[in-house]
Short mmCIF file of the C-alpha atoms (twelve columns), coordinates in Angstrom:
data_MODEL
# 
_entry.id   MODEL 
# 
loop_
_atom_site.group_PDB 
_atom_site.id 
_atom_site.type_symbol 
_atom_site.label_atom_id 
_atom_site.label_alt_id 
_atom_site.label_comp_id 
_atom_site.label_asym_id 
_atom_site.label_seq_id 
_atom_site.Cartn_x 
_atom_site.Cartn_y 
_atom_site.Cartn_z 
_atom_site.pdbx_PDB_model_num 
ATOM 1   C CA . MET A 1   -11.074 10.806  17.248  1 
ATOM 2   C CA . ALA A 2   -8.360  10.351  19.840  1 
ATOM 3   C CA . ALA A 3   -6.265  13.434  20.489  1 
ATOM 4   C CA . ALA A 4   -2.685  13.207  19.277  1 
ATOM 5   C CA . MET A 5   -0.064  13.103  22.013  1 
ATOM 6   C CA . GLU A 6   3.180   15.054  21.928  1 
ATOM 7   C CA . PRO A 7   6.156   12.811  21.102  1 
ATOM 8   C CA . ASP A 8   8.144   13.909  24.149  1 
ATOM 9   C CA . VAL A 9   5.476   12.650  26.558  1 
ATOM 10  C CA . GLN A 10  4.935   9.285   24.897  1 
ATOM 11  C CA . MET A 11  6.213   6.436   27.042  1 
ATOM 12  C CA . GLY A 12  5.777   3.777   24.392  1 
ATOM 13  C CA . PRO A 13  3.740   2.812   21.350  1 
ATOM 14  C CA . PRO A 14  0.127   3.878   21.925  1 
ATOM 15  C CA . VAL A 15  -2.619  1.642   20.615  1 
ATOM 16  C CA . THR A 16  -5.352  3.399   18.632  1 
ATOM 17  C CA . THR A 17  -7.782  0.964   17.102  1 
ATOM 18  C CA . VAL A 18  -9.358  1.711   13.729  1 
ATOM 19  C CA . VAL A 19  -9.947  -1.934  12.871  1 
ATOM 20  C CA . PRO A 20  -13.134 -3.210  14.556  1 
ATOM 21  C CA . LEU A 21  -12.584 -6.474  16.424  1 
ATOM 22  C CA . GLU A 22  -15.179 -9.207  16.623  1 
ATOM 23  C CA . PRO A 23  -17.250 -9.416  19.853  1 
ATOM 24  C CA . GLY A 24  -15.273 -11.203 22.534  1 
ATOM 25  C CA . GLN A 25  -12.045 -10.989 20.557  1 
ATOM 26  C CA . GLU A 26  -9.121  -9.525  22.455  1 
ATOM 27  C CA . GLN A 27  -6.719  -7.124  20.810  1 
ATOM 28  C CA . GLY A 28  -3.859  -9.157  19.400  1 
ATOM 29  C CA . SER A 29  -0.194  -8.367  19.715  1 
ATOM 30  C CA . LEU A 30  -0.059  -7.194  16.095  1 
ATOM 31  C CA . GLN A 31  0.121   -3.431  15.672  1 
ATOM 32  C CA . VAL A 32  0.644   -1.725  12.321  1 
ATOM 33  C CA . PHE A 33  2.231   1.708   12.140  1 
ATOM 34  C CA . GLY A 34  0.928   3.155   8.867   1 
ATOM 35  C CA . GLN A 35  1.002   6.512   7.165   1 
ATOM 36  C CA . ALA A 36  -1.295  9.126   8.675   1 
ATOM 37  C CA . VAL A 37  -3.070  11.961  6.910   1 
ATOM 38  C CA . PRO A 38  -0.479  14.775  6.797   1 
ATOM 39  C CA . GLY A 39  -0.977  17.198  9.658   1 
ATOM 40  C CA . SER A 40  -3.105  14.805  11.731  1 
ATOM 41  C CA . GLY A 41  -0.316  14.215  14.241  1 
ATOM 42  C CA . SER A 42  1.494   11.191  15.634  1 
ATOM 43  C CA . PRO A 43  -0.121  8.990   16.742  1 
ATOM 44  C CA . SER A 44  -3.334  9.431   14.795  1 
ATOM 45  C CA . VAL A 45  -6.373  7.413   13.765  1 
ATOM 46  C CA . ALA A 46  -6.532  9.283   10.434  1 
ATOM 47  C CA . VAL A 47  -5.460  6.661   7.890   1 
ATOM 48  C CA . GLY A 48  -3.440  8.260   5.102   1 
ATOM 49  C CA . ALA A 49  -3.247  7.513   1.382   1 
ATOM 50  C CA . CYS A 50  -0.301  5.115   1.259   1 
ATOM 51  C CA . PRO A 51  -0.304  2.057   -1.025  1 
ATOM 52  C CA . TYR A 52  2.408   0.381   1.055   1 
ATOM 53  C CA . SER A 53  0.451   0.717   4.290   1 
ATOM 54  C CA . GLN A 54  -2.731  -0.374  2.513   1 
ATOM 55  C CA . ARG A 55  -0.921  -3.480  1.317   1 
ATOM 56  C CA . VAL A 56  -0.128  -4.499  4.903   1 
ATOM 57  C CA . TYR A 57  -3.659  -3.770  6.154   1 
ATOM 58  C CA . MET A 58  -5.146  -5.882  3.355   1 
ATOM 59  C CA . MET A 59  -2.639  -8.677  3.853   1 
ATOM 60  C CA . LEU A 60  -3.460  -9.012  7.555   1 
ATOM 61  C CA . GLU A 61  -7.191  -8.461  7.074   1 
ATOM 62  C CA . GLU A 62  -7.550  -11.264 4.528   1 
ATOM 63  C CA . ARG A 63  -5.480  -13.609 6.675   1 
ATOM 64  C CA . MET A 64  -8.026  -12.860 9.428   1 
ATOM 65  C CA . LEU A 65  -5.244  -11.894 11.828  1 
ATOM 66  C CA . ALA A 66  -6.379  -9.478  14.539  1 
ATOM 67  C CA . PHE A 67  -4.431  -6.217  14.488  1 
ATOM 68  C CA . VAL A 68  -4.632  -2.605  15.505  1 
ATOM 69  C CA . VAL A 69  -3.501  0.433   13.550  1 
ATOM 70  C CA . THR A 70  -1.547  3.427   14.765  1 
ATOM 71  C CA . CYS A 71  -1.072  6.068   12.086  1 
ATOM 72  C CA . ILE A 72  2.131   8.090   12.002  1 
ATOM 73  C CA . ASP A 73  2.715   11.456  10.325  1 
ATOM 74  C CA . GLU A 74  6.199   11.240  8.797   1 
ATOM 75  C CA . GLU A 75  6.674   14.951  9.395   1 
ATOM 76  C CA . GLU A 76  6.105   14.341  13.117  1 
ATOM 77  C CA . MET A 77  7.920   11.072  13.700  1 
ATOM 78  C CA . PRO A 78  7.528   10.227  17.418  1 
ATOM 79  C CA . THR A 79  10.659  9.804   19.501  1 
ATOM 80  C CA . TRP A 80  9.640   6.361   20.774  1 
ATOM 81  C CA . LEU A 81  9.716   5.119   17.168  1 
ATOM 82  C CA . THR A 82  13.025  6.752   16.209  1 
ATOM 83  C CA . GLU A 83  14.545  5.274   19.364  1 
ATOM 84  C CA . ILE A 84  13.616  1.819   18.079  1 
ATOM 85  C CA . LYS A 85  15.112  2.595   14.661  1 
ATOM 86  C CA . LYS A 86  16.951  5.779   13.722  1 
ATOM 87  C CA . ASP A 87  15.245  6.226   10.337  1 
ATOM 88  C CA . PRO A 88  12.089  4.117   10.608  1 
ATOM 89  C CA . GLU A 89  10.427  3.067   7.374   1 
ATOM 90  C CA . LEU A 90  6.648   3.035   7.242   1 
ATOM 91  C CA . PRO A 91  4.666   0.901   7.340   1 
ATOM 92  C CA . ALA A 92  6.068   -0.921  10.349  1 
ATOM 93  C CA . LEU A 93  4.738   -3.859  12.326  1 
ATOM 94  C CA . ARG A 94  5.030   -4.592  16.024  1 
ATOM 95  C CA . ASP A 95  4.611   -8.294  16.721  1 
ATOM 96  C CA . GLY A 96  4.963   -8.703  20.463  1 
ATOM 97  C CA . ASP A 97  8.359   -7.216  21.290  1 
ATOM 98  C CA . GLU A 98  9.612   -7.455  17.709  1 
ATOM 99  C CA . TYR A 99  9.508   -4.580  15.211  1 
ATOM 100 C CA . ILE A 100 9.609   -5.073  11.444  1 
ATOM 101 C CA . PHE A 101 9.998   -2.127  9.072   1 
ATOM 102 C CA . GLY A 102 8.943   -1.959  5.419   1 
ATOM 103 C CA . ALA A 103 6.110   -3.747  3.626   1 
ATOM 104 C CA . ASP A 104 8.289   -6.413  1.982   1 
ATOM 105 C CA . ASP A 105 9.933   -7.413  5.259   1 
ATOM 106 C CA . ILE A 106 6.554   -7.374  7.020   1 
ATOM 107 C CA . ASN A 107 5.162   -9.719  4.367   1 
ATOM 108 C CA . GLU A 108 8.098   -12.088 4.819   1 
ATOM 109 C CA . HIS A 109 7.768   -12.001 8.617   1 
ATOM 110 C CA . VAL A 110 4.032   -12.723 8.548   1 
ATOM 111 C CA . ASN A 111 4.499   -15.611 6.124   1 
ATOM 112 C CA . GLU A 112 7.100   -17.161 8.425   1 
ATOM 113 C CA . ARG A 113 5.364   -16.493 11.748  1 
ATOM 114 C CA . TYR A 114 1.778   -17.223 10.679  1 
ATOM 115 C CA . ARG A 115 2.240   -20.011 8.179   1 
ATOM 116 C CA . LYS A 116 -1.220  -21.542 8.435   1 
ATOM 117 C CA . GLU A 117 -3.004  -18.227 7.862   1 
ATOM 118 C CA . SER A 118 -0.554  -17.238 5.120   1 
ATOM 119 C CA . ALA A 119 -0.510  -20.476 3.128   1 
ATOM 120 C CA . PRO A 120 -3.382  -19.597 0.731   1 
ATOM 121 C CA . PHE A 121 -1.797  -16.247 -0.153  1 
ATOM 122 C CA . ILE A 122 1.830   -17.160 -0.845  1 
ATOM 123 C CA . VAL A 123 2.869   -16.837 -4.486  1 
ATOM 124 C CA . PRO A 124 4.581   -19.986 -5.822  1 
ATOM 125 C CA . GLU A 125 8.331   -19.513 -6.052  1 
ATOM 126 C CA . GLU A 126 8.416   -20.119 -9.801  1 
ATOM 127 C CA . LEU A 127 6.091   -17.151 -10.379 1 
ATOM 128 C CA . ARG A 128 7.392   -14.845 -7.641  1 
ATOM 129 C CA . GLY A 129 10.183  -13.296 -9.722  1 
ATOM 130 C CA . VAL A 130 7.859   -12.627 -12.654 1 
ATOM 131 C CA . CYS A 131 5.345   -10.840 -10.429 1 
ATOM 132 C CA . GLU A 132 8.043   -8.782  -8.709  1 
ATOM 133 C CA . ASN A 133 9.514   -7.679  -12.049 1 
ATOM 134 C CA . LEU A 134 6.131   -6.609  -13.401 1 
ATOM 135 C CA . ILE A 135 5.312   -4.616  -10.257 1 
ATOM 136 C CA . SER A 136 8.769   -3.016  -10.071 1 
ATOM 137 C CA . ALA A 137 8.538   -1.918  -13.707 1 
ATOM 138 C CA . LEU A 138 5.176   -0.238  -13.065 1 
ATOM 139 C CA . VAL A 139 6.444   1.643   -10.014 1 
ATOM 140 C CA . GLU A 140 9.729   2.717   -11.601 1 
ATOM 141 C CA . THR A 141 8.154   3.984   -14.820 1 
ATOM 142 C CA . PHE A 142 5.316   5.728   -12.968 1 
ATOM 143 C CA . GLU A 143 7.856   7.590   -10.832 1 
ATOM 144 C CA . GLN A 144 10.008  8.351   -13.884 1 
ATOM 145 C CA . TRP A 145 7.021   9.878   -15.654 1 
ATOM 146 C CA . MET A 146 5.941   11.875  -12.614 1 
ATOM 147 C CA . THR A 147 9.504   13.149  -12.162 1 
ATOM 148 C CA . SER A 148 9.478   14.492  -15.739 1 
ATOM 149 C CA . LYS A 149 6.525   16.769  -14.838 1 
ATOM 150 C CA . SER A 150 5.305   16.525  -18.439 1 
ATOM 151 C CA . LYS A 151 2.380   14.694  -20.040 1 
ATOM 152 C CA . GLU A 152 4.628   13.559  -22.877 1 
ATOM 153 C CA . GLY A 153 7.796   13.388  -20.804 1 
ATOM 154 C CA . PRO A 154 10.272  10.562  -20.284 1 
ATOM 155 C CA . GLY A 155 8.544   7.656   -18.646 1 
ATOM 156 C CA . ARG A 156 5.207   7.779   -20.442 1 
ATOM 157 C CA . LYS A 157 6.192   5.330   -23.156 1 
ATOM 158 C CA . GLU A 158 7.956   3.115   -20.621 1 
ATOM 159 C CA . TYR A 159 4.915   3.177   -18.322 1 
ATOM 160 C CA . GLU A 160 2.610   2.156   -21.170 1 
ATOM 161 C CA . GLU A 161 5.006   -0.686  -21.997 1 
ATOM 162 C CA . ALA A 162 4.968   -1.808  -18.354 1 
ATOM 163 C CA . VAL A 163 1.156   -1.822  -18.356 1 
ATOM 164 C CA . ALA A 164 1.167   -3.742  -21.652 1 
ATOM 165 C CA . ASN A 165 3.437   -6.390  -20.120 1 
ATOM 166 C CA . LEU A 166 1.133   -6.643  -17.107 1 
ATOM 167 C CA . ASP A 167 -1.867  -6.959  -19.425 1 
ATOM 168 C CA . LYS A 168 -0.159  -9.811  -21.277 1 
ATOM 169 C CA . HIS A 169 0.605   -11.588 -18.007 1 
ATOM 170 C CA . LEU A 170 -2.969  -11.222 -16.763 1 
ATOM 171 C CA . LYS A 171 -4.398  -12.489 -20.049 1 
ATOM 172 C CA . GLU A 172 -2.264  -15.600 -19.741 1 
ATOM 173 C CA . ASN A 173 -2.455  -16.110 -15.975 1 
ATOM 174 C CA . GLY A 174 -5.385  -14.029 -14.678 1 
ATOM 175 C CA . PRO A 175 -7.727  -12.755 -13.616 1 
ATOM 176 C CA . TYR A 176 -5.405  -12.137 -10.634 1 
ATOM 177 C CA . MET A 177 -1.618  -12.232 -10.713 1 
ATOM 178 C CA . TYR A 178 -1.774  -15.930 -9.884  1 
ATOM 179 C CA . GLY A 179 -4.879  -17.156 -11.609 1 
ATOM 180 C CA . ARG A 180 -8.182  -17.309 -9.724  1 
ATOM 181 C CA . PHE A 181 -6.571  -16.752 -6.334  1 
ATOM 182 C CA . HIS A 182 -5.929  -13.397 -4.667  1 
ATOM 183 C CA . THR A 183 -2.372  -13.584 -3.308  1 
ATOM 184 C CA . ASP A 184 0.383   -11.483 -1.752  1 
ATOM 185 C CA . ALA A 185 1.287   -10.289 -5.250  1 
ATOM 186 C CA . ASP A 186 -2.142  -8.665  -5.519  1 
ATOM 187 C CA . PHE A 187 -1.930  -7.044  -2.091  1 
ATOM 188 C CA . LYS A 188 1.254   -5.401  -3.366  1 
ATOM 189 C CA . LEU A 189 0.136   -4.548  -6.896  1 
ATOM 190 C CA . ALA A 190 -3.477  -3.423  -6.493  1 
ATOM 191 C CA . PRO A 191 -2.923  -0.353  -4.250  1 
ATOM 192 C CA . LEU A 192 0.070   0.792   -6.347  1 
ATOM 193 C CA . LEU A 193 -1.773  0.367   -9.652  1 
ATOM 194 C CA . HIS A 194 -4.832  2.121   -8.226  1 
ATOM 195 C CA . HIS A 195 -2.747  5.074   -7.026  1 
ATOM 196 C CA . ALA A 196 -1.005  5.324   -10.402 1 
ATOM 197 C CA . ARG A 197 -4.288  5.192   -12.326 1 
ATOM 198 C CA . VAL A 198 -5.936  7.866   -10.179 1 
ATOM 199 C CA . THR A 199 -2.904  10.164  -10.120 1 
ATOM 200 C CA . LEU A 200 -2.016  9.954   -13.805 1 
ATOM 201 C CA . LEU A 201 -5.606  10.705  -14.812 1 
ATOM 202 C CA . ARG A 202 -5.708  13.860  -12.694 1 
ATOM 203 C CA . VAL A 203 -2.124  15.055  -13.112 1 
ATOM 204 C CA . MET A 204 -1.072  13.841  -16.571 1 
ATOM 205 C CA . ASP A 205 -4.551  13.631  -18.139 1 
ATOM 206 C CA . PHE A 206 -3.782  9.981   -18.889 1 
ATOM 207 C CA . GLU A 207 -6.642  7.501   -18.851 1 
ATOM 208 C CA . LEU A 208 -5.770  3.826   -18.772 1 
ATOM 209 C CA . PRO A 209 -6.535  2.639   -22.333 1 
ATOM 210 C CA . LYS A 210 -9.519  0.326   -22.684 1 
ATOM 211 C CA . SER A 211 -7.336  -1.820  -24.947 1 
ATOM 212 C CA . PHE A 212 -5.644  -3.081  -21.780 1 
ATOM 213 C CA . LYS A 213 -8.716  -5.172  -21.099 1 
ATOM 214 C CA . ALA A 214 -7.120  -7.596  -18.633 1 
ATOM 215 C CA . VAL A 215 -5.646  -4.758  -16.535 1 
ATOM 216 C CA . ASN A 216 -8.970  -2.915  -16.427 1 
ATOM 217 C CA . GLU A 217 -10.771 -6.098  -15.390 1 
ATOM 218 C CA . TYR A 218 -8.085  -6.732  -12.773 1 
ATOM 219 C CA . LEU A 219 -8.598  -3.285  -11.272 1 
ATOM 220 C CA . GLN A 220 -12.358 -3.832  -11.128 1 
ATOM 221 C CA . LEU A 221 -11.869 -7.098  -9.263  1 
ATOM 222 C CA . ALA A 222 -9.166  -5.823  -6.907  1 
ATOM 223 C CA . GLU A 223 -10.882 -2.518  -6.112  1 
ATOM 224 C CA . GLY A 224 -14.114 -4.382  -5.429  1 
ATOM 225 C CA . ARG A 225 -12.668 -6.495  -2.633  1 
ATOM 226 C CA . ALA A 226 -13.876 -5.580  0.854   1 
ATOM 227 C CA . SER A 227 -10.324 -5.406  2.215   1 
ATOM 228 C CA . PHE A 228 -9.341  -2.947  -0.521  1 
ATOM 229 C CA . GLN A 229 -12.350 -0.699  -0.035  1 
ATOM 230 C CA . LYS A 230 -11.946 -0.682  3.740   1 
ATOM 231 C CA . TYR A 231 -8.519  0.959   3.513   1 
ATOM 232 C CA . ASP A 232 -8.927  2.930   0.284   1 
ATOM 233 C CA . ARG A 233 -8.730  6.716   0.499   1 
ATOM 234 C CA . PRO A 234 -10.541 9.473   -1.445  1 
ATOM 235 C CA . GLU A 235 -8.998  10.225  -4.825  1 
ATOM 236 C CA . GLU A 236 -8.240  13.803  -3.775  1 
ATOM 237 C CA . GLU A 237 -6.003  12.516  -0.982  1 
ATOM 238 C CA . ILE A 238 -4.218  10.108  -3.312  1 
ATOM 239 C CA . VAL A 239 -3.536  12.818  -5.894  1 
ATOM 240 C CA . SER A 240 -2.414  15.256  -3.210  1 
ATOM 241 C CA . ILE A 241 0.148   12.839  -1.765  1 
ATOM 242 C CA . TRP A 242 1.802   12.052  -5.102  1 
ATOM 243 C CA . SER A 243 1.563   15.596  -6.449  1 
ATOM 244 C CA . LYS A 244 3.329   16.893  -3.361  1 
ATOM 245 C CA . LYS A 245 6.029   14.234  -3.640  1 
ATOM 246 C CA . PHE A 246 6.859   15.204  -7.222  1 
ATOM 247 C CA . GLY A 247 6.069   18.931  -7.057  1 
ATOM 248 C CA . LEU A 248 3.133   18.717  -9.454  1 
ATOM 249 C CA . SER A 249 -0.416  20.015  -9.710  1 
ATOM 250 C CA . ALA A 250 -3.496  18.528  -11.355 1 
ATOM 251 C CA . GLN A 251 -3.592  18.721  -15.157 1 
ATOM 252 C CA . SER A 252 0.156   19.322  -15.518 1 
ATOM 253 C CA . GLY A 253 1.273   20.591  -18.899 1 
# 
């Protein structure tokens, strides 16, 4: 593993490759700055448990766009990055001399800049709003429940309703968010849903009901994809990240 450099001696974005490139393939101009394992330093090659960073890795991987990854510990934000943007949001993407911050904006940039590679993954406009609403509801209710710090606290009922709505959508439109095709909506949803499932089981003792058959089948499909598995992290790391964020411990009362 490459040794982390001190921020004050960094002269610019270092390139630490954790994505193997094909023989004869040069490193492209695409560089993703993703979340690092806490305490691993900045820059680091220790990929952290971050569903937003994982989304970007998967999105680029499945488009077959060459990229390199530099992991950043948010507690040790390097000066060369804060000089580019005062409060940089991770993940971030460097495309040549251009920097894009935040997974949504990165997705939009990639779709515009690399249209040929992106075409198979773009969600049709008529379904985009529906997918965004379903994903937003899952994230908001998951965070509401975690904030309550209680197994039966505010947010549980709302989270179950959000999952039920997703299940209904997948039954009617599945197996993925847009039928048989894995799209940008799935790159966004799958890591978030996986993190919620893992965390709620360990922290709130909540197992995703088997009655949500379409959601369970969706998770099996999404988690089985090579791009997902390549950037997935151990469950202990996932639980640790979210527990720390909300001040919780496993098996909360």
